[in-house]
C-alpha positions, 0 to 999 in steps of 0.5 A: 538645200543639202540634207545637213548643216552645221550646229554648234554641237556637231551637224544636223540632218534632215530625214524622212522615215518610212516605217513597217518597211520590209527592211532596214535601209539608208535609201539615199537622198530626196528632195521635196517639192521645195528643192529642200534635200532629206535622207530617206530611211526605211525600217521595219518598226512600226511607228508606235512607242518611239520603236521606228526612231530607236531603230532609226538611230541605231541603223545610222550608228550602225551604218556610218560607224558612229556611237549610238549615244552621238545621236539624237532625234531633236525635232519632230519625234512623232512626224515622218520628217525628222531632224537628227543632230550627230554630236562630235566634230562638226568638220569631220562629220561634214567630210564624212557626209560630203564623202558619202552623199 
């Protein structure tokens, strides 16, 4: 299954955050033992008081050219595995992600 799916307000993406890394980067698409895809993201911030989460949203917005306000963590904010909602035109976002990944 792809790491992203349609949502009534945009697209939900599954990610895994690797905090306290040496640099900020979208590492790429990975697959867990059950065959579920996720986007692996490394950030330099530590997972304290939402610092790593804020940096993840900032990194995705910058790399993808989306407004920071169009991204929101919608599940598991304290877990390394999270779901992020990208608000906007669903088809446009799906096309973008298909082309990128």
